[in-house]
N, C-alpha and C positions, 0 to 999 in steps of 0.2 A: 628835043633834048634827049629823048630816049635813044635816037639813032646815034648821037654822039657818044653816049655811055656805052653802047654796044661795040664801038670801035676801040675803046680803051682796053689795054691788057689788064689782067687780074691785079697785078701789083699796083698799077696806077689807080685803078678803081678803089682799092683798099686805102691808098694814100688820100684820095679825095674824100672818102668816107671818114677817115680819121680826122682830117682837117675840118670837115663839116661838123662833126660831133664836138670837136674842140672849140668851135666858134658857133655853137648851137644857137646862142641868143642873137646872132647876127646873120644866120643862114635860114632861108625859108624852109619850113618844115616839110613842104611838098618835095623840095629837092632832096632832102635827107631820105624821105620815103621812096623816091625814085631810085636813089643809090641802093637802098636796102632791097628793093624789088629786083634790081639788076644783079646784086650779089646773090640773092636767093635763086634767081634764074640760072646762075652759073654754079649753083650748089656750093657756094662759099659761105661757111657758117661764121657768124659774128656774135659777140656777146651782146645781149639786150642792153639798151640804154637804161640808165637809172630811172628815167621817167616811166619806162615800161615795167620795171620791177615794182614800182610803188602802186600800180593798179591792182 
């Protein structure tokens, strides 16, 4: 899965992340974490999810 994410361009990766967050109750949390790690690896900053803000 990680090798697939590395092949995506930044814009597509952000689209997938936005979609995953929008469907968070239907998307595996590990997949969202993989997306977040890949975004971080590329130095792309994102707003923390609400769940993270409540901790």
